[in-house]
C-alpha positions as CSV (number, residue, x, y, z in Angstrom):
1,M,5.6,51.0,-19.4
2,T,4.5,53.9,-17.2
3,L,2.3,56.6,-18.6
4,R,1.3,59.8,-16.8
5,I,-1.8,61.8,-17.9
6,L,-2.9,65.3,-16.8
7,G,-6.7,65.6,-16.9
8,I,-8.2,69.1,-17.0
9,D,-11.7,70.3,-16.3
10,P,-11.8,73.8,-17.7
11,G,-13.4,76.7,-16.0
12,T,-12.8,80.4,-15.2
13,A,-13.4,80.5,-11.4
14,T,-12.2,76.9,-10.9
15,V,-10.1,74.7,-13.1
16,G,-9.9,71.1,-11.9
17,W,-6.8,69.1,-12.6
18,G,-5.6,65.6,-11.8
19,V,-2.5,63.5,-12.7
20,V,-3.1,59.8,-13.1
21,E,-0.4,57.3,-13.8
22,Q,-0.8,53.9,-15.4
23,S,1.9,51.3,-14.7
24,N,1.6,47.6,-15.3
25,G,-2.2,48.0,-16.0
26,E,-2.8,49.7,-12.6
27,L,-4.1,53.2,-12.3
28,R,-3.2,55.5,-9.5
29,S,-3.6,59.1,-8.6
30,I,-0.4,61.0,-8.4
31,A,-1.8,64.4,-7.5
32,Y,-4.9,66.5,-7.9
33,G,-6.3,69.9,-7.1
34,H,-7.8,73.0,-8.6
35,I,-6.8,76.4,-9.8
36,A,-9.1,79.1,-8.4
37,T,-9.3,82.6,-9.7
38,S,-11.0,85.6,-8.2
39,P,-14.0,87.1,-9.9
40,K,-12.7,90.5,-8.7
41,D,-9.8,90.2,-11.2
42,A,-10.0,91.3,-14.8
43,P,-10.6,88.4,-17.3
44,A,-7.0,88.7,-18.7
45,I,-5.5,88.4,-15.2
46,R,-7.6,85.3,-14.5
47,L,-6.4,83.7,-17.8
48,K,-2.8,84.6,-17.0
49,E,-3.2,83.0,-13.5
50,I,-4.7,79.8,-15.0
51,A,-1.9,79.5,-17.6
52,S,0.9,80.2,-15.0
53,D,-0.5,77.8,-12.4
54,L,-1.0,75.1,-15.1
55,K,2.6,75.5,-16.3
56,K,3.8,74.9,-12.7
57,I,1.7,71.8,-12.4
58,I,3.1,70.4,-15.6
59,Q,6.7,71.2,-14.5
60,T,6.0,69.5,-11.1
61,Y,4.4,66.3,-12.3
62,S,5.8,65.9,-15.9
63,P,2.8,64.3,-17.6
64,D,3.4,62.5,-20.8
65,E,0.0,63.4,-22.3
66,A,-3.0,65.7,-21.4
67,A,-6.8,65.3,-21.8
68,V,-9.2,68.2,-21.6
69,E,-13.0,68.3,-21.5
70,K,-14.7,69.7,-24.6
71,L,-17.3,72.4,-24.2
72,F,-20.9,71.4,-24.6
73,F,-24.1,73.4,-24.8
74,F,-24.5,75.9,-22.0
75,K,-27.7,77.7,-21.2
76,N,-25.8,80.8,-19.9
77,Q,-24.2,82.5,-22.9
78,K,-21.9,84.6,-20.7
79,T,-20.6,81.4,-19.0
80,I,-19.7,79.7,-22.2
81,I,-17.7,82.6,-23.4
82,D,-15.7,82.8,-20.2
83,V,-15.1,79.0,-20.1
84,A,-14.1,79.0,-23.8
85,Q,-11.5,81.7,-23.1
86,A,-10.2,79.8,-20.1
87,R,-10.1,76.6,-22.3
88,G,-8.1,78.5,-24.9
89,A,-5.5,79.6,-22.3
90,I,-5.4,76.0,-21.1
91,L,-4.9,74.5,-24.6
92,L,-2.3,77.0,-25.5
93,T,-0.3,76.3,-22.3
94,L,-0.6,72.5,-22.8
95,T,0.4,72.8,-26.4
96,K,3.7,74.5,-25.4
97,E,4.5,71.9,-22.8
98,I,3.0,68.5,-23.7
99,P,3.2,66.7,-27.1
100,T,-0.1,64.9,-27.0
101,I,-3.4,66.5,-26.1
102,A,-6.8,64.8,-26.4
103,E,-10.3,66.2,-26.0
104,Y,-13.4,64.4,-24.7
105,T,-17.0,65.3,-24.5
106,P,-18.9,64.8,-21.2
107,L,-20.7,61.9,-22.9
108,Q,-17.5,60.2,-23.8
109,I,-16.1,60.6,-20.3
110,K,-19.3,59.2,-18.6
111,Q,-19.3,56.3,-21.1
112,A,-15.6,55.5,-20.4
113,L,-16.1,55.5,-16.6
114,T,-19.6,54.0,-16.1
115,G,-20.4,52.4,-19.4
116,Y,-23.4,54.7,-19.8
117,G,-23.1,58.1,-21.5
118,R,-26.0,59.6,-19.5
119,A,-24.7,58.6,-16.1
120,E,-25.3,61.0,-13.2
121,K,-22.4,63.1,-11.9
122,N,-22.3,61.1,-8.6
123,Q,-21.9,57.8,-10.5
124,V,-18.9,59.1,-12.3
125,Q,-17.4,60.4,-9.0
126,Q,-17.9,57.1,-7.3
127,M,-16.1,55.4,-10.2
128,V,-13.2,57.8,-9.9
129,K,-13.0,57.0,-6.2
130,S,-13.2,53.3,-6.9
131,V,-10.8,53.1,-9.9
132,L,-8.1,55.2,-8.1
133,H,-8.6,53.5,-4.7
134,L,-9.3,56.9,-3.0
135,S,-10.7,57.1,0.5
136,Q,-13.2,59.8,-0.6
137,I,-14.4,61.6,-3.7
138,P,-12.1,64.6,-4.5
139,K,-13.7,68.0,-4.0
140,P,-14.6,70.4,-5.5
141,D,-16.5,68.5,-8.3
142,D,-14.1,70.0,-10.9
143,V,-11.2,67.9,-9.4
144,A,-13.2,64.6,-9.6
145,D,-14.1,65.6,-13.2
146,A,-10.5,66.2,-14.1
147,L,-9.5,62.8,-12.7
148,A,-12.4,61.3,-14.7
149,I,-11.0,62.9,-17.9
150,A,-7.6,61.5,-17.3
151,I,-9.1,58.0,-16.7
152,C,-11.2,58.4,-19.9
153,H,-8.1,59.2,-21.9
154,L,-6.2,56.1,-20.5
155,H,-9.2,53.9,-21.4
156,S,-9.5,55.5,-24.9
157,R,-5.8,55.0,-25.6
158,K,-6.1,51.3,-24.7
159,V,-9.1,50.9,-27.0
160,S,-7.4,52.7,-29.9
161,Q,-4.2,50.6,-29.4
162,M,-6.3,47.4,-29.6
163,G,-7.6,48.6,-33.0
164,V,-11.2,48.7,-31.8
């Protein structure tokens, strides 16, 4: 069975995305990139751009399921509101297009990729590179994070199907 997962790292200025496919136990990267919005645009325009670009990505790569990073504590209150709004636009778009959407905390993502929930960002990025047999770590960081989220979801699905 082949399963295609769209991983999303939410943001306002940059939304990382990555499509990972699992077939016969092997993981491979199908495509990845980021959606960039201009800080010069009004917040509503930025949200519309994120939703529109995300819909195109979904139509292009036809993922079976999606996984999104959950928000965690932010020191900057303005940033968390902006990211929460972007995340809302992302979840709404995904809900219209994909039947199964999972959400993972940064701790869960790090645990799934490295076996350690407090792993450094570079350790997670190195695991993404290794697991997907990439020649280099995808940039910007949001893209590597999105691929990590997709991998986390595939690992979590496997564990839940085993009844663990």
